[in-house]
C-alpha positions in Angstrom: 242.8 103.8 91.7 239.3 102.5 91.4 236.9 103.7 89.2 233.3 104.7 89.9 231.4 102.6 89.0 227.7 103.0 86.5 225.1 101.6 85.2 225.6 99.6 81.6 221.4 98.2 81.4 218.5 99.1 82.8 214.8 97.5 82.3 212.2 99.0 82.1 214.5 101.3 79.7 213.7 105.1 80.6 210.8 106.4 79.0 208.6 103.4 79.4 205.0 102.7 79.9 204.8 101.0 83.7 202.6 99.3 85.0 201.3 99.7 89.1 203.9 97.2 89.9 207.5 97.5 88.3 210.8 96.0 89.0 213.8 98.0 87.8 216.8 95.7 86.9 220.2 98.0 87.4 223.3 96.6 85.6 226.3 97.4 87.0 229.8 97.6 84.8 231.9 96.0 88.2 231.3 94.0 91.4 228.8 95.6 93.7 228.1 96.2 97.5 225.2 94.1 98.5 221.9 95.6 99.8 222.8 94.6 103.4 226.2 96.8 103.4 224.4 99.3 101.0 220.6 99.6 100.8 219.5 101.6 98.0 216.8 104.1 98.2 214.7 106.8 96.8 215.8 110.6 96.7 212.2 112.5 97.0 212.4 115.8 96.2 210.9 118.5 98.9 208.2 119.5 97.1 206.7 116.2 96.1 204.4 114.5 99.1 203.6 111.0 99.9 201.0 109.8 97.3 202.0 111.6 94.2 205.9 109.7 93.7 206.8 105.7 93.5 207.6 104.0 96.7 210.1 101.5 97.2 209.9 98.0 98.4 212.4 97.2 100.8 212.9 94.2 99.3 216.3 94.7 97.0 217.9 91.8 95.8 221.5 91.6 94.3 222.8 89.0 92.1 226.6 89.3 92.0 227.0 87.1 89.0 225.6 89.5 86.7 226.4 92.8 88.8 222.2 93.4 88.7 220.1 94.9 91.3 216.2 94.2 91.5 214.3 97.1 92.8 210.4 96.6 93.4 208.6 100.1 92.9 205.0 100.8 92.7 204.1 103.8 90.8 201.4 106.4 92.0 197.7 106.8 91.0 197.0 108.8 87.8 193.0 108.6 88.6 190.5 109.8 90.8 190.1 107.6 94.1 186.4 107.2 95.1 186.5 107.5 99.0 183.3 106.4 101.3 183.8 108.3 104.7 180.4 107.9 106.9 178.0 106.7 103.8 178.9 109.6 102.1 181.2 109.3 98.8 184.1 111.6 98.0 186.3 111.7 94.9 189.6 112.9 95.3 191.8 114.1 92.5 194.6 111.9 90.9 197.9 112.8 92.6 199.5 113.7 89.2 198.1 114.1 85.3 198.0 111.2 83.3 200.3 112.3 80.8 202.8 113.3 83.5 206.0 111.7 83.5 207.0 109.9 86.9 210.6 110.5 87.7 212.4 108.3 89.6 215.9 108.6 91.1 217.6 105.7 93.1 220.9 106.5 95.4 222.9 104.5 97.9 224.7 102.3 95.3 228.5 101.0 95.9 231.1 99.4 94.6 232.5 96.1 96.3 235.5 98.7 96.8 233.0 101.2 98.3 232.9 103.9 96.0 229.6 105.3 95.8 227.9 105.5 92.2 226.0 109.1 90.8 222.1 109.2 91.5 220.2 106.7 88.8 217.8 108.9 87.1 214.9 107.3 85.6 211.5 108.8 83.9 208.4 106.5 83.2 205.0 106.9 82.2 202.2 105.5 84.1 199.8 102.8 82.4 196.9 101.0 84.0 197.8 97.5 84.3 199.0 95.9 87.3 202.4 94.1 85.9 204.2 94.4 82.4 203.0 91.8 79.9 206.8 90.3 80.4 206.0 90.3 83.8 202.5 88.1 83.9 204.0 86.1 81.4 206.8 85.3 83.9 204.4 84.9 86.8 202.0 82.6 84.9 205.2 80.5 83.7 206.2 80.3 87.6 202.8 79.8 88.8 202.3 76.6 86.8 205.7 74.7 87.6 204.7 71.0 88.5 207.1 71.3 92.1 204.7 74.2 93.1 201.5 72.6 92.8 203.0 69.0 93.9 203.6 70.9 97.2 200.2 72.9 97.1 198.6 69.6 96.0 200.4 68.1 100.0 199.2 71.4 101.8 195.5 70.8 100.6 195.2 67.1 101.6 197.1 67.7 105.2 194.8 70.9 105.6 191.7 68.8 105.4 193.3 66.5 107.5 193.2 68.9 110.3 191.0 68.5 113.4 191.7 71.6 115.7 194.2 74.4 115.7 195.8 76.5 118.9 198.5 78.5 117.4 200.1 82.2 118.7 200.8 85.0 116.1 203.8 86.6 116.8 204.1 90.0 114.8 206.5 92.2 114.4 206.4 95.5 112.4 209.2 97.8 111.1 208.9 100.9 109.6 211.6 103.3 108.4 213.9 104.3 105.1 216.9 103.8 103.4 217.3 100.4 104.9 217.3 101.9 108.4 214.2 100.9 110.6 213.3 103.6 113.3 209.5 102.3 114.7 209.3 98.8 115.8 206.5 97.2 117.3 205.5 93.7 118.5 202.3 92.1 118.9 200.6 89.3 119.4 197.5 87.1 118.8 195.8 83.9 119.9 193.6 81.7 117.5 191.6 78.3 118.8 189.4 76.5 116.3 187.7 73.1 116.3 185.4 72.7 113.3 183.0 74.0 111.9 182.5 76.6 113.8 183.5 76.6 117.7 186.2 79.6 117.1 188.0 82.3 119.3 190.5 85.1 118.5 192.1 87.3 120.8 193.8 89.8 118.7 193.3 93.1 120.7 197.2 94.0 120.9 196.9 94.3 116.9 194.2 97.3 117.3 193.6 100.5 118.6 191.3 99.1 121.0 193.4 96.8 123.5 191.0 94.4 124.0 188.8 92.7 121.2 187.8 89.1 121.5 185.4 86.8 119.3 184.4 83.6 119.7 182.0 81.4 119.2 180.9 78.1 121.4 178.5 76.1 119.2 175.1 77.9 120.7 176.3 81.2 121.0 178.5 84.0 119.5 180.4 86.8 121.4 182.1 89.6 121.4 184.4 91.6 124.1 185.8 94.6 123.1 186.8 97.8 125.0 185.4 101.5 124.8 185.3 104.7 126.7 187.9 102.9 129.3 184.6 100.3 129.6 184.6 96.1 129.1 181.5 95.1 126.9 181.0 92.0 125.6 177.9 91.6 123.3 176.0 88.3 122.6 173.7 86.3 120.4 172.7 82.8 119.0 174.9 81.5 116.4 171.7 80.4 114.2 171.7 84.2 113.4 174.7 84.5 111.6 174.0 83.7 108.0 177.5 83.3 106.8 180.4 82.2 108.4 184.1 83.0 106.9 186.5 81.2 109.1 190.1 80.4 108.0 192.7 78.4 109.8 196.4 77.5 108.5 195.6 77.9 104.7 197.8 80.6 103.2 196.6 80.0 99.7 192.8 79.1 99.7 192.9 75.4 99.7 190.3 74.9 100.8 188.2 76.4 98.4 189.8 76.4 95.2 192.0 74.2 93.5 196.1 74.5 93.7 196.6 75.6 90.3 193.8 78.1 90.4 195.2 79.6 93.8 198.6 79.6 92.1 197.8 81.5 89.2 195.5 83.7 90.7 197.7 84.8 93.8 201.1 85.3 91.0 203.1 82.2 93.2 206.6 81.3 92.9 208.5 78.7 94.7 211.5 79.6 95.7 213.0 76.1 96.8 213.7 74.6 100.4 215.7 76.8 103.1 217.7 75.9 106.2 216.6 78.3 109.5 217.7 77.1 112.5 218.5 73.2 111.6 214.9 73.4 109.8 213.4 72.9 106.5 210.5 75.3 105.1 209.6 76.0 101.1 209.8 79.6 100.3 206.9 80.8 98.6 206.9 84.4 97.4 204.0 86.4 95.4 202.7 90.2 94.9 200.0 90.7 96.4 198.0 93.6 94.6 194.9 95.2 95.8 193.0 97.6 93.8 190.6 100.6 94.8 187.0 101.0 92.8 187.1 103.4 90.1 191.0 103.9 90.4 194.2 102.7 89.3 195.8 103.2 92.9 196.9 100.2 94.0 198.3 99.0 98.0 201.1 96.0 97.0 203.0 94.3 98.8 205.6 91.5 98.5 205.3 88.4 100.0 207.5 85.6 101.6 206.0 82.3 103.2 207.9 79.7 104.8 206.1 76.4 105.0 207.1 74.3 107.2 208.4 71.0 105.4 207.1 68.5 108.3 203.3 69.9 108.9 203.3 71.7 105.7 201.3 74.9 107.8 203.1 77.8 107.3 205.7 78.9 110.3 206.8 82.7 109.2 205.3 84.9 106.6 207.5 88.1 105.6 205.8 91.3 104.3 207.8 94.3 102.2 205.5 96.9 101.5 206.8 100.7 101.0 208.4 101.8 104.0 208.0 99.1 106.4 208.8 95.2 106.7 205.9 92.5 108.8 207.1 89.3 110.4 204.4 87.1 110.9 205.4 83.6 112.7 203.1 81.2 114.0 203.6 79.3 117.0 201.6 75.7 117.5 200.6 74.8 120.9 198.4 72.1 122.1 198.8 68.2 120.8 194.8 67.5 121.6 191.7 69.6 120.8 191.1 73.0 123.1 188.3 72.5 126.0 185.0 73.1 124.7 184.8 76.0 127.3 187.7 77.8 125.6 185.3 79.1 123.0 182.6 80.4 125.6 181.6 84.1 126.7 183.6 85.3 129.1 182.4 85.7 133.0 183.5 89.2 133.7 182.6 91.1 137.6 180.5 93.8 136.7 179.9 93.4 133.0 176.3 92.5 132.1 176.4 91.1 128.4 174.5 92.8 125.8 172.2 91.7 123.0 174.4 92.5 119.5 173.2 95.4 117.5 170.0 95.4 115.7 169.9 94.8 112.1 170.3 98.1 110.2 168.1 98.8 107.5 168.4 97.1 104.2 169.9 94.2 106.3 168.9 91.0 106.6 171.6 88.6 107.9 174.9 88.9 110.3 178.5 87.4 108.9 181.5 86.7 110.9 184.9 86.7 109.7 187.6 84.8 111.3 191.3 84.5 109.2 194.6 83.9 111.2 196.6 85.5 109.3 197.9 82.8 106.8 197.4 84.6 103.7 199.3 87.3 105.4 195.8 89.6 106.7 194.8 88.7 109.9 190.9 89.8 109.6 188.4 89.4 112.4 185.3 90.8 112.6 181.5 90.8 112.0 179.0 92.7 110.1 175.3 92.3 108.3 174.5 92.3 104.8 171.1 92.4 102.9 169.6 90.9 99.7 170.1 93.7 97.4 174.1 94.1 98.2 173.9 96.0 100.7 176.3 95.1 103.7 177.5 97.1 107.5 180.6 96.4 108.9 179.8 96.2 112.4 183.6 96.3 113.6 186.9 94.0 114.0 190.1 94.4 112.3 190.5 94.8 108.1 186.9 93.2 108.1 185.4 92.9 104.3 182.3 90.8 103.1 183.4 88.7 100.1 
């Protein structure tokens, strides 16, 4: 009779003080069913609520040679969160006491013969680090590997040779739990660019507005959006924009920093060359960890880039975050630069273009952000800023002033 599998080794051990992001490794005494056959999951007590418990990132890996699972988790906050709502600041109390233990119960494991394991119960103390010291050392070592740096150097050289961009983004978002997705959404976006500042983005499907386009034609910059079931177009001279933050086909910011700095800053790890549909791609992995001011609260996701080995442009991105997986594919179109009229404000019957909103108090200039999502974050929109650090986001998707 087959025996029930049990854990022989846990890292980090139960009782340790752990950082924001941890990767728990569980070694079993016998061969186990891989995640695609039996996906591990967190057991959540009914009295717990979102934010007060750890969250599992659905990128669980199993190494059959060592019978070990690698399970990424994001730990809950222990600090107050500072929230700004309509200019008023609020402090949200911490979601658990500083010295309170965090209980982690993992279940769903089965042996290769289909025998379920008992749930694995662990308890941890929470630190304020992003990663453990050991994990940071491993990430730093991976970021310095010569094969990764050679790839980034080649990508940087090829990126500087780009003379225009015409691409479509296809975004598939899947949400669920226990390895099963119950909510699936598909959205598309279009981006065009002729340097330095001829640009166009149609990304309404990625937003709640339905219609949202932004462009600049060398003379004017404009926005088309829908509000209260009405289509609106605002327009103004490009000379009034003090800062253009534009990024295309540049997943690691190589137009701004050198490869070594980009690799270290973004925790990049080269996983090797992989084949998909008969084509070769460089697979690069990284943790994207965003912290909130005045708090140890983090938003973290594990990101995989598939870099086309021929063009050295990102072909696909897969983002793993708690309860969701998002796949972003890039399809490149024209072999000749887009026509200049593609960047002009649309002429819509019955719609008269209006001037952009006046500068607000404390703001002396405008900025425009247009990132095509190569780094995993589509960011398009505009805002205002002033000499004393004042800023205002006028509208868009995931816009910030950096």
